[in-house]
N, C-alpha and C positions, 0 to 999 in steps of 0.2 A: 480597439477590439470591440466587437459587439457583445451584447449581453449573452447571446448564445455561445459565443466562443469562450467567454469566461466560464460559463457553466460547464462546457465540455472539458475545459482545462481543470476545473474543480473536480469533475467526475473522474477523469483519468488519473489525476494526482491522488485522489482518495483510494482508488482501486490499487494503484501501485504501492501506496503507503501501507494499506492493509495487507498486501502480499508480503512486504518487507517485515511488517510486525509479526505476521504468522511465521515466516521463516526464521525469525529471531528466537523461536523456541526449538530446543534440541529435537523434540519428537517430530515436529513438522519438517525440520531440516533433514532428518534422516528419511522421511518419506520422499523427499525430492532428490537428495544427493546421497550417493552410497557411503561416502566417508563422513565421519563426524566433524563438526566445525569447532574451531577454537573459540575461546571466550571473547577475544577481541573482535573476531568476525561477527559474532552474535550481537555484541554491543554496538558495532557499527551499523548493523541492520536495524537494530532497535532505534538508534538515534536518527537514522535516515527515515524510518517510518514515522516517528513523531514529528520530525521536521517537515516531511511531506504532508502530514495532516494539517500542520500550521499553514503551509502554502495553499492547501485546498480551501481552508477557511478564508484566507485572504482573497482567493479567486472568487469565492462566493460573495464576500462582502463587496467586492468591486462590481459584481454583476447586479446586485439588488440592494435595496435599502436594508439596514441591519436586522429588522424584525423578520423580514422574509428570508434574508440570507442565512440566518441561524436555522430556520426551519428547513430550508433546502439543504443546507450542509449536513444536518443531522440525518435527513432522509438519504442523502448520498452515502453517509457512513454506514447506514443500515444496509443499503443495497450493495456497497463494496464488500462489507464483511460477509454478507450472505453469499456473494459470488465467489469470494476466496474460499469459503467453507465448502462450497459445492465443488470447486476445482480440486481442493485437497482430498475430498472424499471420492472423486471419480478418476481424475487424471492428474495426480500431484506433480508429475514431471513437466507439466506445462508451465509451472512456476519457475523453471530453470531460466526461461527467457527474460524474466524481470530482474534477475540477479546479475549485476555488473561484475566483471572479472575481479575488480579490487575487493569485492566482498567475499569471493570464493577463491582464495589463493591456493587452497589445497584440495578443492573438489574436482 
């Protein structure tokens, strides 16, 4: 894979992970889904979010040398978190498409 492909993978994984981390909070979950989530569902979302951030960091490290990769990864995290915050404030139901069915058993 080329450097650009690794960076795109890091960006998409960071965005997806930030979305999962946001949905792991009950208040954000209720903005997106009408029913409340169970504790195991929220824990799975939180674990998937943290694992996705780790994958994003690895993709960044593969793309660049470590000092540049850390800088790029931190900037990607800032961009992803701001994007998710804007989606939650304007159109929270758009986050339904990033939530796989095994996370939302009762939604």
